[in-house]
N, C-alpha and C positions, 0 to 999 in steps of 0.2 A: 504493499500499500505506499502511495507517494504522498507524502505530507509536506507541502511548501512552508514556509515561514508564516505567510498570512494564516495558513489554517492553524498552525501551531500557536499564534498570537490568540486566536480565538478559543482555541482548546484551554489556554493556559488561563485567560480571562473567565473561562467558566469555572475553573477551579477558585479564582479569586474570589469571584461574587457569591459561589455557593457557599465558600468557606465564612467571609465575612458577614453575608446575611444570617447565618445558621449562628454564628457567635452573637451577632447583635440581638437576634431573637432571644436567645437564651441570656444575655447580658452577662456573660461569662465565657473565658475563653483566650485563646492565644492567636490573633490574626496575624502578627508579624511574619512568622515563619512561612505559612501558607502561601501569602501575598508574594514573600521574596523567592520562594523556592517553585513556584507554580510553573515558571518557564523550563526549569530543569526536569521537573516531574512530568510535564507535558512531553517533552522528549523522551524521556526513559520509557514512561508507560504507552507512550503513542507508538514508537518506533522501535524499540528493543527488547521490553521486557516479555518473555516467553510465559503466558498465563493462559488460563482459559475460565472466564468466568462461569460457563456451564460446568465445569470440573474443577472448582477451586482447589481441591486437594491432590490434583494431578501431581504424582510424585516427581516427574522430572521437569516441573515447572521452576522457573527461576525464582528464587527467594528475595523478597523484599522486607527489610527492617527499619521501621521510622524509628531510628535512635532518639531522635528529639521528639518523644511522645507528645509533649505538649501541645505540638501542631497537629494533632489527631485530625481536624478537620480537612487537612491535606488529602489524608489517606480516606477520609469518608466520602469526600467529593470525587476522588478518583474511583471508587467502587462504585458508586452511582453513575457516574458518566460512563465507565466501561461496561455496565451492564449486569453486575453482580445480582442473581436473583433475589438474595436475602437481604437487600437493603433498598429501600423505597424513598421516595421524597418526603413522606411523612417523618422517616428516620432522621432524616437530614434537619428537618425543622424541629424535631425533638432532641437535638444536640444537648447533652449534659444533663437531661432530665432524668429523675428516678425511673429505673426500670427500662430505659432506652439501651438499644443496641449500641448506639453512638455516644460511648461513654466519654468522659473528661481526657482519657488517654487510651489509647488502643488497648482493648483487653482480648487476650488469645481465646477463642471460643465464642466470643459474642457475634462476630461476623467472620463467614469462611475465608474470607482474604487476608486475615490478619494473621501473620506469621508467629509473632510473639507480643506477649505484653509488654510494654514499654511505658516509661515515665521516669523511674529513677536513672538520672544521666549516667552514661557510659556503660550500663547493662546491654543496650542493644547492640551497639558496636561489638562489645566483647562476646556476646552470645552469637553474633553473626559470624566471628571465626570460626565457632563450633560448628554451626551450619556448613561452612564452606569445606571445613575439616572432614565433616561426615560425606560430602559429595565426594570430595577424593579417595576416602576410605572405600566406598560402595562403588566408586568408578574402578578402582583396582580390580575389585573382585568380579564385576559382571560387565565393565567396559562401556564404551561410549554410546552405544546403541540405547542402553537402560537407564544410565546415569550420567548425565553431562550437562549441566547447567550453572549458572552464576548466582552470586549471592550479592545483592545490591543492597546498599545502606545510605540513608540519609542520616547525617548528624550534624550537630552544631557545635558552637565554641563550648558549651558546658560538657558536651561528652566527652570533648578532647581534653579538659582541664581535670575531670574527674581521674584519679590515679590509676583505676581499673584499666582505662583505656592503653596505658602505657604497658602494663603487662600484656594484654591481648594482642596489641599491635606487633608487640616485640615477637610473640609466638608466631603471629601470622607471617611475619617477615622470615623467620627462621624455617618455617615449614614450606615456604614458597607458595603460598595459597593463590595462584594467580586467578583463580576464578572469583575471587573476591574484589569487589569494586565499591569503594566509600565516596559518596560525593558529600563533600563538606560546604555547609552553609556558612560560608565566610564573610558575614555581614559586620564583625567588629563591635556585636552590641549583646549584652547581657541585662538581666532584669535590673540590676543597679546601674548600669551606665555602658560606657564603652570597655570593651576587653583590656586595652591598655593601661586602665587603673588598677586592673589585677593580675594583668598577666603579660609577659614580654616573651613567651616562648616563640620561636621560629617553626611553626607547626610543619611546614614543608620540609625543612631541614631534619627535623625530628623523625619523620617518616622516612626520608631516604636513610637516615642512620641506623634503622632497625631493618633495613632491606626491603622498602617499598618503592614502587615505581610511582613518581608524582607529576602531575600534571595541573598547570595554573591557567584558569581561565575566566572569561568574563560569563558569570552565572545567568545573564538576561540575553545572550547570543546564541540564538538557535543553532547556527553553525559551527560555532566553537563547541556547544555542548555535544552536539553529534560526533564531531571529529575526536573529542576526548574520550568518549565511550567507546568508539570504534578501536581507537589506540589502546585502551584499556584492555578490551577483550583480547588483544593479540600479545599482551604483555607476559612475560615469564615469571613475574612477581604480583603480588598483591598490588593494587593501584589507589591511591589518593587523587581524587578531582578536586582540587581547590576552587570552588566556586564562588568567585567575587559578587556578591549579591547586596542589594540594598534591603534592608529588612522593611517590611511593610509596603514593599515597592508598589507605587501607584497611589498610595494615599498622600496628597501633596502636603499636609502640613505636618504629618507624623512619622513618614517614612524617614529611615535612617537614625531614628532615635529610640530610646528605651520604652518611650512613651506607648509604642504601638506593640510592644512585645508581649503584655499579658492582659490587655484591657480592650474591650470592643472598641471600634472606629467611633461610634456615634454617628446620628443620623446624618448631621451636616458634612461631617468627614466622608463618610460612604457616599453621599450625593455628589460630593466633588470629584471623589474618585470614580464614580460612574461616567461623570462628564468628562474627565481626562481620558478615559479609554473609549467614549462613545457607546457605551453600554445601556442602551434604552429599553431596558426590560425591566417588568415588576419583579419584586423579590421572588427568588426561587424559580425563576422562568429561564430556561436555556433554549436559545433558538434550535428549530428543529435540525437545521444544517449541521451544528455544532454537537448535537446529539447524536445524529447520524455518522458524524466522522469519528466520535468517540467510541461509538458502539462498534464501528468497523475495526478500530484499533483494538478493542477487545477480544475480536474473533481473527485476529492476525496470525495467531499460532494454533489455530484449530485444526488444521491439516497436519502440522507437527504433532499434535496431541494424537490424532488418529493413527499416524504411523507408530509412534511409541505404545499406543494401547494395543496394537496387533503384535508387536514384539513381545512385549511384556506378557500378553496372554498365552504365549508360546513357551514361557520359561516358568513352571512353577515353584521351582526354586528361589527365583527372584522375587516372585508375587508374596511368598511365605516370609521372605527375608524382609522386605520392605514393610509389610504388616505387622512386623514384630511377634510373628507366631512362633511359639515355643516348640521345638522338636517334641515328638512323643516320647515320653520317659525320660525326659531331661534331667529329671533329678532322682532316678534310679540309684546311681552312685552316690548320690547325697543321703538317701535313705539307708544305704548300706553303711556308709560312715557312722550314722548314729547307732546302728546295731553293734558295731565294732567296736565303738568308744564305750558304750554299755558294757559289752562284755570283757574289755581290756581295763575298764576302769581308768581311762585316759586322764592324766593330770596335765593341763596345759593352760596357758594364758588364753582369754578369748581371741586376743588379736591372732595367736597362733591357730585357734580353732577356726577363725575366718579363712585363713590362708588354706587350712586343710579343706575347707568347703568349696573355696575356690578353685582348687585343684580339681574338683568333681564337677565345678560348675562351667569354668571357660571353654573346657574341651567340648563341651555337649550343647552350648548355645553360642551359635556363631555370631550373632549381633553384640556380643559382649565386646566392651571396650574399656579398659581399665587404666589406673594411673594415679599418681601420687604426686604432691607438691614437695618434690626432692626427699621423701621420707618412706620410700618403698622398703628399705631395710628396717624400718621400724613399725610401719603400718602391715607390712607383709601383705603389700597388694600385687606382688608380682609373682607368678607361679611357672613352673617349668611349662615350657612349649609356647609361652608368650613372646612375642615379637615387637619391638619398639618401631612405632610409626616415624618415619624420616621425611625429608622432602625428597630424597632418592627413592623412597620406596613406601607407599600408603598403603600396604597390604598389611600390615601389623595391627596389633590389638591391644597395645601397651601406650601410654603417652606419658612422656616425660616433660612434667608442666616446669619444673625447676621451682624456685621458691616464689611460687605466684598463686596464693590460695585464692586471691580476690578474681583473677581471670579464670582459675580453674572451676570455680562455682559457675561463672556464666557460661564459659566453654562447654561444661557438661549440659546446661541448660539448651544451647545450641544444637548440641548432638543429639539430644531426646527429641527436641521440635522438629528436626529435619526428618526424622524417622529412620528406620533401618538399623538403628544403633541404641543399646542400652547401656549407659554409662554408669561407671562406678569411679570414686575417686577417694584418695587418701590423705590425711593429715592429722595431727594431734587434735584431738577434740577441743582444746583451749584455742587452737587457730581458726576453729569453725567462725569466729567472729569475723574474721576476713571474709568468710564466703556468706555471711547471714544474708544480706541484701539478695542475693543470688538464689540463696535456699528459701527465701520468702516468696519470691518469684516464682520458682518452681512448685512451691504449695498453691500459690494463688492460680497459677496456669493449669495445675493438675497433670504433672509429668513424671515420667517415671525416671528418677535420679537417685542413685545410692551412694551416700557418704560413708566411708568407712574410717571412723573417728576413733582412734586408739588413745591409750593413756589416759583413761575416762576419770580418773579420781586422784585423791592424795596418794594413791598406790604409785603414781609417777616417781614418788620419793625424792632422791638427791636434786632433781632439777628445781624443785621448790615452788613456791606459790605463784610465780610467773607462768609455770606450766601445769597447775593443778585446776582443772575447771570444777569450781564449786557450784556455780549459778547456773551452769549451762542445761542441765537436763530440766530444772524447772522452767527456764526460758523457753527452750523447744517445745516441751509440752504444753506451753502457753500458746504455741503458734497453731492456727488451724491446718488441717490437711497436711500433716506430716507426723509420720509414725517414727516414734523414738524408741528404738530397740536397745535394751541392757541386757544381754543374755547372761546366765549363770553359768554355763559350761558348754562342751561341744554340741550336745543336743539342741539346747535353746538356740545357739548360733547357727545350727545348720536350719532349724524352723525359721529363723528369722531371715535367713537368706531367700528360703522358698518363698516368705511372704513379701519380701522386697522384691523379688523378680516377677511375681504375679500381680502387684499391685500397680495397675496400668495407670492409675490416675492420682497416684499418692506417692510422693517422694519418701523415702526411708533413711534414718540415722541409724548405724549400727555403732554404739557406744560400747568400747571394746578395751579390755583391760591389760595392762603391761604384767600384772603379777599371775602367777599359775593359780587355777581353782580345779579342784576334784569333779569327776562326773558325778553328779547327783541324780539325775534322772534314771530309772529303773526299766522304763519302757519307751517306746517311740512310734507305736502304732497310730497314735493321732497326735496332730500337730496342735500342743497344748499352747505354745505361745500365741497361736490365733486366737485364744481366748483372752490374750493380754495379762491375765492373772489367773493362778490355779493353786490348789493345796499340793506342794511338791513333796512334803512329808508331814503325813497325818499324825495327831496326837495317839498315844496309846492310853485310854482311860477318859475320865470324865474331863471335857475340855475347860481349861483355866485362862487361857489367852491365845491370840492369834498373834503371830510375827510376820510382818509384812516386809520383804526384802527385795532388792534387785542386784543383778551383776555378781560381783564378788561378795557382797554382802549376803548373800543367800546361804554360802557355806558357812559363814559366822553365824547365821541364825540358826543352822542345823545344828552346828557343835552346841549353842546354847540350849537348844531344844533337847540334847542329850543329858547335858548337865541338870538341867530341870527335870528330866523324867528320873534321874538318879535320886532327886530330893522329893519324888513323888509327885510332881507337876506335870500335869500333860498339857502341852501346847501344839497347835497346828504351826506350820511354817508355810506362808504362801510366797510363791515367786510370782513377781510382776514385772515381766520382762517389758511389757507395753502398756503404759497407762491408757494411751488412747484407745487401744482396742478393748481393754477392760471396761473402759466407760461406756463402749458401745454394746456391751452385752446387757442382757434383760437383769431386770431389779432383781428377779428372783435368784438368778445365777450369782449375781454379785453378792446378795445376802448370804447364799449358802458358802461360797467361798470365804467372806470375812467372819462369817459368825456371829454370835450374839455376845460372845465373851469379849472382855478389854482386849483392844487392839495397839500393837506397837510396829511403829514404821522405822525400818533402819536403812539409811544411805548414806554414803560418804560424799555427801553434797548438801546444798542448801535444803532446810526443811520445809522450805515454800510449796504449798500445795499438797502434802501429806495429810493436812487437816481434814480433807473430803474423805478420806478412808479411815482415819483413826478416830475422828470426832473431836469435839472439843474438850472431852475427859481422856483422850488417849494419849499416847506418849510417842514422841519422835525423836530418835536417836540420830542426830544429823551433826552437820558444822554450820555454826553461825558467823563464821568469819573465813578468811582466807587461809590457804595450807600453811605448810611449813616444809623446811628443808632438812631431809635425813632418810635414812633407809624406810622403805615403804612400811614395813611392819611396825617400825617405832612411831611413825607418823600415825597411823591408826592407833596404836597404845596412847599416843599423846592426844588425841582428840577423842578418847573413849569408845571408838567403833570397835568393840569386842565382845567376844561371847560372855566374859564376865560382867561387863556393863548392862548386858541385855538380861543376865539373871537377875541383877539387882533390881532392874526395872520391873520386870514381871514380880518381883517380890514384894514392891510397892504396893500392888493391887492387893495382895494377900495379906 
């Protein structure tokens, strides 16, 4: 389809006025970016982006990430103009209204064309690196006929100022992700004023320094935009196209200033802009000719989609792969491992138990891609048979992220969103703070990402309080739609892995120990971790109390149970590997597990949250401050996380 500059101008103006009018009607939003980047978007979506509005989840489509998520009306205008069936003019008019598909920032799952939830600056461009990596990994397995597409990003100065972007673009350059093209809205404006008041970074030199191809253009010149995209498509490196733009382009009194960044134009300014562009239409009216041009642009890749669909239909392995279908009996060896550890009474740290599980998982699930933030030797995320992905060979299944937890979290989101990859990544539990924004987005989007977070308590020992996560379990349990597993032995670890792998719309945390624990489970016919909590060791005699513990503290509770039994006091021990799953059980089940007797919770972390299980009269043995440096067992003794302390607590009730 031939698009001359006159047509492109009309297409860009359609974006401008739909965006400005929706923001005006909502009396809320960010018009500056949609107005400023409308020309770039018209060229990209009109001429180059391979998509199919009739099949919006086409696997081999080009991915598009609006990293500057505050400019969401740009995206919504594009979807409507291109003819996506799940967005209407009424949706545009309902921008930012409660219950509307057109939320304040693009939300994955609200509209079929949205490839990820964006808003927290820097997350979009960083997750796009994961999408581009996934494309190369799957291309290495199945070839150009089935997986060969670009990942495009529109980002702004804010995305590039956030530190996460440095980690992500560094990896993109290292991996030579030449199918990644970033269009930078280089307008020198942030909410508080001009960029030079807070940042003097030479962004083009910065990108060159980490191995990117860089092209600088006038972001309002259609010929320069087209030439830059075509040049980027031929590059052997990822490309940054620095688009010099004017924020709020076309608004005569506000363009080029921070006043138009995050506030509606106002009726007077909008009328002046219409006059400047010769736009003589009522609000939300797009001329038929322009609509027809846009709809034709939406269908430009229909033939390519048809060819791809025919090829994909002939390859059942590829179809199963991209749909993340798990092979039949994928967990057979995992189930055998459970039985073996019960028979042999294996005693290992749960981080080692996780590695034992991964040895049975990685070889049986082709979509698995693991990695670690330079801690594989401690997280035990690398197993025999894994191969590290490099720029020279994308056919591996292990990622060496380096010391880059921020980027690792976002890149795993991109891998999962792309499809065809089930990612896991490891670091110390305390360093999950660096990943938290990406983890929150994973939970918000409902994607399958697995976090292997080791050294989960004061059991870290000599590294001291900087490395001892005290509040982390409570904080992640407070986050919606993320399962936090803290298994007590090999069996629970294997069960947690089974649940994490099969939880398609919920990310999972595996909080794993440095110190060894005995095998406590005596049978594995049922995945009891799926219940969240259960009686792992029942009382012998009339129940006097219930001990509730997680992870390494379950073994301590069982030791206390034996001491109490010797004194004629019968107690149940409840293992609570996942509070979120326990909370989802029926009231009758929860009552049966927790019982009517006094309850005592034991965890080497913050007491916060345990009140809902033990009640106001229950006892919580936990830590109300930061940790300490010393041998792990001595630190436990110092903070009173011992069997003897538990025995005394029970005796207080008697």
